[in-house]
Each structure stands twice: as C-alpha cells, then as structure tokens.
C-alpha positions as CSV (number, residue, x, y, z in Angstrom):
1,M,190.7,-61.0,35.1
2,A,191.5,-59.4,38.2
3,S,190.7,-61.0,41.4
4,P,187.9,-59.6,43.8
5,A,190.4,-59.9,46.4
6,L,192.4,-57.6,44.3
7,L,189.9,-55.4,43.3
8,L,189.2,-54.9,47.3
9,G,192.5,-54.6,48.5
10,L,193.4,-52.2,45.9
11,G,189.7,-50.3,45.5
12,M,188.9,-49.4,48.7
13,P,192.1,-47.9,49.4
14,I,191.7,-45.4,46.4
15,A,188.2,-45.4,47.5
16,M,189.5,-44.5,51.2
17,A,191.4,-41.8,50.6
18,V,188.9,-39.9,47.9
19,S,186.0,-39.7,50.1
20,G,188.6,-38.7,52.8
21,V,190.1,-35.5,50.4
22,V,186.0,-35.1,49.6
23,A,185.4,-34.3,53.3
24,W,187.7,-32.3,54.1
25,R,187.3,-30.1,51.3
26,A,183.7,-30.2,51.9
27,S,184.6,-28.6,55.8
28,K,186.4,-26.5,54.8
29,Q,183.7,-24.8,52.7
30,D,181.4,-24.7,55.7
31,S,184.1,-22.3,57.4
32,V,184.5,-20.0,54.7
33,K,180.8,-19.2,54.9
34,P,179.3,-16.3,56.2
35,E,177.6,-16.4,59.6
36,N,173.6,-15.4,58.8
37,P,172.6,-12.9,61.4
38,T,171.0,-13.6,64.4
39,W,167.2,-12.9,64.6
40,R,165.7,-10.8,67.6
41,D,162.3,-10.3,67.7
42,D,161.6,-6.5,68.9
43,S,157.9,-6.5,68.8
44,L,156.8,-6.3,71.7
45,D,159.6,-3.8,73.3
46,D,156.9,-0.8,73.3
47,W,154.4,-2.6,74.3
48,R,156.8,-3.6,77.4
49,K,158.0,0.0,77.6
50,E,154.9,1.1,78.7
51,R,154.0,-2.1,81.1
52,D,157.1,-0.9,82.8
53,A,155.9,2.6,83.3
54,A,152.8,1.9,84.3
55,Q,154.4,-0.7,87.2
56,E,156.6,2.9,88.1
57,E,154.2,4.4,88.5
58,Q,152.1,2.5,90.6
59,R,154.7,2.4,92.8
60,A,155.9,6.1,93.3
61,T,151.9,6.1,94.1
62,R,151.2,2.9,95.9
63,G,154.7,4.8,98.8
64,T,152.1,7.9,99.0
65,P,149.4,8.6,102.7
66,Q,146.9,8.9,100.2
67,A,147.5,6.1,98.2
68,R,148.1,3.3,101.8
69,R,144.5,3.8,103.4
70,K,142.6,2.5,99.9
71,T,145.2,-0.1,100.1
72,V,143.5,-3.1,101.2
73,T,145.1,-6.7,102.6
74,G,145.2,-9.4,100.4
75,S,143.5,-11.1,104.3
76,E,140.6,-8.2,104.1
77,E,140.3,-9.4,100.5
78,Q,139.7,-13.1,100.8
79,Q,136.8,-11.7,103.9
80,E,134.8,-9.7,102.1
81,T,134.7,-12.7,98.5
82,T,134.1,-15.5,101.6
83,K,130.8,-17.8,101.0
84,K,128.9,-20.1,103.6
85,H,127.8,-23.6,102.2
86,Q,125.2,-25.4,104.0
87,R,125.7,-28.9,103.7
88,L,122.5,-31.3,103.1
89,G,121.6,-34.2,104.2
90,G,123.5,-36.3,106.9
C-alpha cells in the first residue's frame, strides 16, 4: 500500500498542473467571447431637446427691452413675500 506522503508528493504536483492547464484554457475562452453591446438609455432624449429649445427661446426673449421691464429681481421678489411675525410674551 502506498503511503500518504508518497500520494501527496506525486498527487499534489499533478493536480496543480492539471488545474493550471484548465484555468489557462478557461481564461482563453473568456477572451474569445464577443462583448455584449452596452445599453444606452435614450428614453429622455426627446424631452431634453424640447427643454433645451424652450430655454433657448426664454434666453432670446429675455434679451429684449420689453422683457427686461417685466423681469423681477430677486430682492423685489423677496420683499413681496416678506411676512411679519409678532412674538407674544416676554
């Protein structure tokens, strides 16, 4: 009967060589596979185009003298929405 030391001495290098060849062949097969095309979300493209067109239109109208008169600055808007609070008690 073979001793465990002899089995380990011969079996381990053979097992390592076989597993190395299998791993090498598996890595070669992975590199041969064609890449899947990347998925691209284009569901909002139409919405973005409409939004950009609306913004360009607003920019164009903002530059006219009539639009400048109608434009409310941030400080004017803040003054319109200011509320007074009275504190009760001492």
